[in-house]
N, C-alpha and C positions, 0 to 999 in steps of 0.2 A: 399739663399743669406745671406752672413754674413755682413761684413763691407768692403766697397771698397774705393780705393784711395782718398787721400786728394788733393783738388785743391784750387787755389786762384781765386776769382772772384771779379771784381770791377763792381758794378751795379750803373747806374745812378738812378735818382729819378724814382720810378715806382708806379703804382696805382692799387689797388685791390678792387673789390666790392664783398661783401659776406655777410654772416650771422654772426653777432657778438654776443658773449655772455660773461658773466663774472661770476666768482664764486671763491670759495676757491681754492687756488692752489693745495692743497692736494687732492681735489675732482675732479681735471681735467679729469681723466679717465671716470667719470660719466657724465659730462656735455659737454665736447668737441665733442665727436662723434655725439651728437644730432645736433650740428651746421652743420656738414657735411651732415647729413640726411636732414635737412631743405634746405641746399644749393642744394643738388641733386634733391630733390623733386620739387623745384621751379626754376630749372635752366633755363627752357624755358623763364622765365621773363627777362633773360639777353641776349637772342639770338640777339636781335636788336643791343645791344651794341657791340657785337662781330662780326658784319657783316663783311664778307670778310676774316675772320680767319677760317682756317680749324681745325677740332677737334684735329688733330695731332699736331697742333701748339699752343694749349692752355697751359698756365702756371697756374697751380692751386697752391694756397698758403695757408698754415696754419700759419697765422701771430700771434705773441704774444706780449703782452705788460703787464707791471705791472698795477694793478688797479689804482694806484695813480701817477706813474711816467711813462710818455709816452715812449714806446719802451725799457724800462728797463726790466731785467729778473723778473719773477714773484716772489713776496714775499708772503704776506698773501693771497691777492686776485689777480687773473689774468684776463686779457682780451684776447680773442682769436677771430680771424676772419678767417672763412673758406670761401675762395673765389677764384676768377679768376682774373688774371691780365687783365686790360682794358686800352684802350687809355686814355691819359691825359684829353681829353675833355668829357669822359663818366661821366654821373651823375647817382647816385644810384637811382633806382626805389623805390617807397614806400616799406617799410619793409626791405630794404637793407641798408648796411653801406659801405662807401668808405673810405679807408685809403690811405694816401700818405706816402710812405716810402722814406726817404731822401737818397741821394747817400752815399754808404758805401762800404768798402772792407770787404770781407767775406772769411773765410776758409770753404770749403764745404766737406762733406763726405756722401756717400750713405750707407744706411743700411736697413735691413729689419725691419719691425715694432717691432718685439720682441727684436731687438738688439739696439734700440734707446738709451737706458740707457748706454749700453756698449760703443757705439760710442761716446756719450757725455763725458763719463769718459775718454776715450782714447784721445779725442780732448783737453779737459781742463787739463787733468793730464799729458799728454805726448807731444802732438803736440804743444800746445800753449807755454809751457816752452822752447821747442826746437826752435821754431820760434821767441822766445823772444817777444811775443805779449800777450795782455790781452783782455778779453771779453769786448766789448764796448756796449753791449745791449742784448736784448732778442734774443734767437735762433729762427729761422723760419724754417718751413717745406715747401719743394718744391716738387711738384708732376708733372710729365709729362705723357701724355697719353700712351707713349710706355714703361713706367716703368712696371716691373713685379708686380703682385698682392702683396700689402703690402710693396713695395719698396718706400723709401722716401730719399730725399736728404736734409740734414740738413745744414742750413746756419748760421754760427757763425760769427757775426760782430766782428771785432777786431780793436785794435789800438796798436801802438808800445808802449813798456814799457818805 
């Protein structure tokens, strides 16, 4: 898989519980995958919160925020939450963190893991100018159970110029 079509998505407030970490933005590839490992290893601790949802309906998110400015793109230090979308009433068990993402409009694109940088450059360098919008916050990763191995949907929050 290379890079697939651009869509516009308007999301209401949503909630994600997962494993949070922070570290130097430039070192993200060394500390972010460990959060996914922790999330997957302890996923059974979230089963109760997801009661009634089937595995095929789970929304997994890799949410990002700058270390100092909530939901802004990473600068020196980044925060990352590897998690699963939960109902509004769900509370994070011990050792887990809950993020609330406000309603936003996003342009999305699907890409394979090795094409994330190319997809980001395409979106910010070509699609955003064409649509006359600018980035309004950190880019998020979205994963669905039916995605192919290594496939990710990138969510680019935007606002009109």
